C-alpha positions as CSV (number, residue, x, y, z in Angstrom):
1,X,29.5,-17.1,47.4
2,X,30.6,-17.9,43.7
3,X,28.4,-16.2,41.3
4,X,27.1,-18.5,38.5
5,X,28.0,-17.8,35.0
6,X,25.3,-16.0,33.0
7,X,23.5,-17.4,30.0
8,X,25.7,-16.7,27.1
9,X,24.7,-16.2,23.5
10,X,26.8,-17.6,20.6
11,X,28.2,-14.3,19.4
12,X,31.9,-14.0,19.8
13,X,33.5,-10.6,20.3
14,X,35.7,-9.0,17.7
15,X,39.0,-8.2,19.1
16,X,38.8,-4.5,18.8
17,X,35.7,-4.6,21.0
18,X,37.3,-6.6,23.6
19,X,40.2,-4.4,23.7
20,X,38.0,-1.3,23.8
21,X,36.0,-2.8,26.8
22,X,39.1,-3.6,28.7
23,X,40.6,-0.1,28.0
24,X,37.7,1.6,29.6
25,X,37.6,-0.9,32.4
26,X,41.4,-0.8,33.2
27,X,41.6,-4.5,32.7
28,X,44.0,-6.7,30.6
29,X,43.2,-9.7,28.3
30,X,45.3,-12.3,26.6
31,X,45.0,-13.7,23.2
32,X,44.0,-17.0,24.5
33,X,41.3,-15.6,26.7
34,X,40.2,-13.1,24.0
35,X,39.1,-16.0,21.8
36,X,36.8,-17.2,24.5
37,X,34.9,-14.1,25.2
38,X,31.2,-14.0,24.6
39,X,28.3,-11.6,25.6
40,X,25.8,-12.5,28.0
41,X,22.1,-11.8,27.4
42,X,21.4,-8.9,25.0
43,X,19.5,-7.0,27.7
44,X,22.5,-6.5,29.8
45,X,26.1,-4.9,29.3
46,X,27.7,-7.2,31.8
47,X,30.8,-8.9,30.2
48,X,31.9,-12.4,31.2
49,X,35.4,-13.7,30.9
50,X,36.1,-16.8,33.0
51,X,35.1,-15.8,36.5
52,X,35.6,-12.1,35.8
53,X,32.5,-9.9,35.4
54,X,32.6,-6.2,34.2
55,X,30.0,-3.7,33.3
56,X,30.7,-2.1,30.0
57,X,30.6,1.6,29.5
58,X,28.3,3.2,27.0
59,X,30.8,3.6,24.3
60,X,31.7,-0.2,24.3
61,X,28.1,-1.0,24.4
62,X,27.4,1.0,21.3
63,X,30.2,-0.8,19.5
64,X,28.8,-4.2,20.5
65,X,25.4,-3.2,19.0
66,X,27.1,-2.0,15.9
67,X,29.1,-5.3,15.5
68,X,26.0,-7.4,16.2
69,X,23.7,-5.6,14.0
70,X,25.6,-4.4,11.0
71,X,29.1,-5.9,10.5
72,X,28.0,-9.1,8.7
73,X,26.2,-8.6,5.3
74,X,24.6,-10.5,2.7
75,X,25.4,-7.9,-0.1
76,X,27.1,-10.0,-2.7
77,X,29.8,-7.4,-3.8
78,X,31.2,-6.7,-0.3
79,X,32.2,-8.5,3.0
80,X,31.1,-6.2,5.7
81,X,29.5,-2.9,6.2
82,X,30.6,0.0,8.4
83,X,28.4,2.9,9.5
84,X,29.9,5.8,10.9
85,X,26.9,7.9,9.9
86,X,23.2,7.1,10.3
87,X,20.3,8.7,8.7
88,X,19.7,10.2,5.3
89,X,17.2,12.1,3.1
90,X,15.4,11.0,0.0
91,X,16.8,12.7,-3.1
92,X,15.7,10.8,-6.2
93,X,13.5,7.9,-7.4
94,X,16.1,5.4,-6.5
95,X,15.7,6.2,-2.8
96,X,11.9,5.5,-2.6
97,X,12.1,2.0,-1.4
98,X,15.5,2.1,0.4
99,X,15.9,-0.9,2.6
100,X,17.9,1.3,5.1
101,X,14.8,3.2,6.2
102,X,13.0,0.1,7.3
103,X,16.2,-1.3,8.8
104,X,16.6,2.0,10.8
105,X,13.2,1.5,12.2
106,X,13.9,-2.0,13.1
107,X,17.2,-1.0,14.8
108,X,15.3,1.6,16.7
109,X,12.8,-0.8,18.0
110,X,15.7,-3.0,19.1
111,X,16.9,-0.1,21.2
112,X,20.1,0.9,19.3
113,X,20.5,4.5,20.3
114,X,22.2,5.4,17.1
115,X,19.0,4.8,15.1
116,X,16.5,6.4,17.3
117,X,14.4,9.1,15.8
118,X,15.8,8.9,12.2
119,X,12.5,7.9,10.4
120,X,8.8,8.8,10.4
121,X,5.9,6.5,9.4
122,X,4.1,7.1,6.2
123,X,1.3,4.5,6.2
124,X,3.0,1.3,6.8
125,X,6.4,2.5,5.5
126,X,9.3,4.1,7.3
127,X,10.7,7.2,5.7
128,X,13.8,9.2,6.5
129,X,13.0,12.3,8.4
130,X,16.3,14.1,7.6
131,X,18.0,13.6,10.9
132,X,21.7,12.5,10.3
133,X,24.0,11.4,12.9
134,X,27.8,11.2,13.1
135,X,29.0,8.4,15.2
136,X,32.6,9.0,16.4
137,X,32.7,5.8,18.5
138,X,32.2,3.6,15.4
139,X,35.5,5.1,13.8
140,X,37.3,2.5,16.0
141,X,35.6,-0.5,14.4
142,X,37.9,-1.2,11.3
143,X,41.1,-1.2,13.4
144,X,39.8,-4.4,15.0
145,X,39.1,-6.4,11.7
146,X,42.5,-7.9,11.2
147,X,41.5,-10.0,8.3
148,X,41.5,-7.9,5.2
149,X,38.0,-7.5,3.8
150,X,36.0,-5.3,1.3
151,X,34.0,-2.9,3.5
152,X,31.0,-1.0,2.4
153,X,30.9,2.4,4.0
154,X,27.6,3.7,5.2
155,X,25.2,1.2,4.0
156,X,22.7,3.0,6.4
157,X,23.4,6.6,5.0
158,X,25.4,8.6,2.7
159,X,28.9,9.8,3.8
160,X,28.6,12.9,1.5
161,X,25.1,13.9,2.8
162,X,25.0,17.6,3.2
163,X,24.6,17.2,7.0
164,X,27.7,15.2,7.4
165,X,30.6,17.7,8.2
166,X,33.7,18.0,6.2
167,X,35.9,17.3,9.4
168,X,34.1,14.1,10.0
169,X,34.6,13.0,6.4
170,X,38.4,13.8,6.8
171,X,38.3,11.6,10.0
172,X,36.8,8.7,8.1
173,X,39.5,9.0,5.5
174,X,42.2,8.9,8.4
175,X,40.7,5.6,9.4
176,X,40.9,4.1,5.9
177,X,44.5,5.5,5.5
178,X,45.5,3.8,8.7
179,X,43.9,0.4,7.8
180,X,45.4,-0.3,4.3
181,X,44.8,-3.9,4.6
182,X,41.0,-3.3,4.0
183,X,39.3,-2.1,0.8
184,X,36.8,0.6,1.4
185,X,33.7,1.0,-0.9
186,X,32.0,4.4,-0.6
187,X,28.7,4.9,-2.6
188,X,26.9,8.1,-2.8
189,X,24.0,9.9,-4.5
190,X,25.9,13.1,-4.0
191,X,28.9,12.7,-6.2
192,X,29.3,16.5,-6.8
193,X,29.9,17.1,-3.0
194,X,32.2,14.0,-3.1
195,X,34.2,15.5,-5.9
196,X,34.5,19.0,-4.1
197,X,35.6,17.6,-0.6
198,X,37.9,15.0,-1.9
199,X,39.6,17.4,-4.2
200,X,40.1,20.0,-1.6
201,X,40.5,18.3,1.7
202,X,41.9,14.8,1.0
203,X,45.6,15.2,0.3
204,X,46.3,11.7,-1.2
205,X,44.6,9.1,-3.4
206,X,44.4,6.0,-1.4
207,X,44.8,2.7,-3.3
208,X,42.4,0.8,-0.8
209,X,39.5,3.4,-1.3
210,X,36.9,2.9,-4.0
211,X,34.5,5.8,-4.8
212,X,31.2,5.3,-6.4
213,X,27.9,6.8,-7.3
214,X,24.3,5.4,-7.6
215,X,22.6,5.7,-10.9
216,X,19.0,4.2,-11.2
217,X,17.7,5.7,-14.5
218,X,18.5,8.3,-17.2
219,X,17.5,11.2,-15.1
220,X,20.5,10.9,-12.8
221,X,23.1,9.8,-15.5
222,X,24.9,13.1,-14.8
223,X,26.2,11.7,-11.6
224,X,28.7,9.7,-13.7
225,X,30.3,12.9,-14.9
226,X,30.6,14.2,-11.3
227,X,32.2,10.9,-10.3
228,X,34.6,10.9,-13.1
229,X,36.5,14.0,-11.8
230,X,36.9,12.6,-8.3
231,X,40.5,11.6,-7.6
232,X,40.2,7.9,-6.9
233,X,42.2,4.7,-7.5
234,X,38.9,2.9,-8.4
235,X,35.6,4.5,-9.4
236,X,32.4,2.6,-9.7
237,X,28.8,2.9,-10.5
238,X,25.9,1.0,-8.9
239,X,23.0,0.8,-11.3
240,X,20.8,-0.4,-8.5
241,X,17.9,-0.3,-8.3
242,X,17.8,-0.2,-12.0
243,X,14.4,1.2,-12.6
244,X,14.7,2.6,-16.1
245,X,16.9,2.7,-19.1
246,X,20.3,4.6,-18.7
247,X,21.0,4.5,-22.4
248,X,24.6,4.3,-23.9
249,X,26.4,5.7,-20.9
250,X,29.9,7.0,-21.1
251,X,32.0,4.8,-18.7
252,X,35.4,6.5,-19.4
253,X,37.3,6.4,-16.3
254,X,34.8,4.0,-14.6
255,X,36.4,0.8,-13.3
256,X,33.5,-1.2,-12.2
257,X,29.7,-1.4,-12.6
258,X,27.1,-3.1,-10.3
259,X,23.7,-3.9,-11.8
260,X,20.8,-5.0,-9.9
261,X,17.0,-4.9,-9.8
262,X,14.9,-3.8,-6.8
263,X,13.6,-6.2,-4.1
264,X,10.9,-6.0,-1.7
265,X,7.0,-5.8,-1.5
266,X,6.9,-2.6,-3.5
267,X,9.8,-3.2,-6.0
268,X,9.6,-1.7,-9.4
269,X,10.4,-3.9,-12.4
270,X,13.7,-4.3,-14.1
271,X,14.0,-5.1,-17.8
272,X,16.6,-7.3,-19.4
273,X,17.1,-4.7,-22.3
274,X,18.2,-2.1,-19.7
275,X,20.8,-4.6,-18.3
276,X,21.9,-5.2,-21.9
277,X,22.7,-1.5,-22.4
278,X,25.1,-1.4,-19.4
279,X,26.6,-4.8,-20.2
280,X,27.4,-3.5,-23.8
281,X,29.0,-0.4,-22.5
282,X,31.0,-2.3,-19.9
283,X,32.4,-4.4,-22.7
284,X,33.2,-1.4,-24.9
285,X,34.8,0.6,-22.0
286,X,36.7,-2.5,-20.4
287,X,34.7,-1.9,-17.2
288,X,34.3,-4.8,-14.8
289,X,30.7,-6.0,-14.8
290,X,29.0,-7.4,-11.6
291,X,25.4,-8.5,-11.9
292,X,24.0,-8.5,-8.3
293,X,20.4,-9.7,-8.9
294,X,17.2,-9.7,-10.8
295,X,15.3,-8.7,-7.6
296,X,11.6,-9.2,-7.1
297,X,11.0,-9.1,-10.9
298,X,12.6,-11.7,-13.0
299,X,14.0,-11.3,-16.5
300,X,10.8,-12.8,-17.8
301,X,8.9,-9.9,-16.0
302,X,7.2,-12.1,-13.5
303,X,7.1,-11.4,-9.8
304,X,8.8,-13.9,-7.6
305,X,11.1,-14.0,-4.4
306,X,14.5,-12.4,-5.0
307,X,16.0,-15.8,-4.4
308,X,13.9,-17.6,-6.9
309,X,14.8,-15.1,-9.7
310,X,18.5,-15.5,-8.8
311,X,21.4,-13.8,-10.4
312,X,22.0,-15.5,-13.7
313,X,22.4,-13.2,-16.7
314,X,23.3,-14.4,-20.2
315,X,23.6,-18.0,-18.9
316,X,26.1,-17.4,-16.1
317,X,26.7,-15.3,-13.0
318,X,28.8,-12.2,-13.2
319,X,31.1,-11.5,-10.3
320,X,33.8,-9.3,-12.1
321,X,35.8,-6.9,-9.9
322,X,38.0,-4.1,-10.8
323,X,41.3,-5.2,-12.5
324,X,43.6,-4.1,-9.7
325,X,41.7,-6.4,-7.3
326,X,41.7,-9.3,-9.8
327,X,45.5,-9.0,-10.5
């Protein structure tokens, strides 16, 4: 008896995932067939290709979940996210309302194994509990993205968290070295550890790897000094969430600055004069300036939706990228 086709969802499989699934199943797939592959219901790992039905192994299933939940992004300064590490720890004030904590809880509720047990509840909020996971299966993901893209590495963690092993960081670098058509953006709140490991364990400066640090207020401006000594083709600062003045920061050796206000129910206000300080320094040091958003608080200090407050600053939007990318 012919088995009826399952109910399919509209998500099309990335090529690397199809290749991975068939590698584990021992099957083969043509380019023409690959374009027509879709997953059936989210609750099953059955794979449908024409009249062929396969059950995917755990490894391929995990990759499916990663693609479906994290690959696409609405972050204005990147094209995709890639999360070889999950979980983190609150270190400074900029972490307080981190979107990744609530997202991890949501992904856990969806049954994604990688995000199970990473947070605890504090009232109605999800808070990192210090558990950090290295996900070796996800190291295969960038190989399947054939179209060049900017990839934000670890939007759900910090690659240079103290619990991430140096060997794993070196393996992440190997993936980035072997996929030079992509540009990788690594952002950390631990640039001192970044400087130490990159200087000792990474033998080459990759032109497609951008290294950055988060600076939310004057209390953590020293992170810029730590970042400045990291061997890197492009160094950048994310002044987001900007929750205080950073003053006349020294941007020597910094190629790109992202500025943005905090969003969400508990967002803290941003002030236009704080943005002005950074803009002035970017102009002085010839640092590319990218204004991401006002966030929940507008430039008039009124609370609205992030969309309503928009991205306009000084009468225009600012989407500058590092000079090497603009060339």
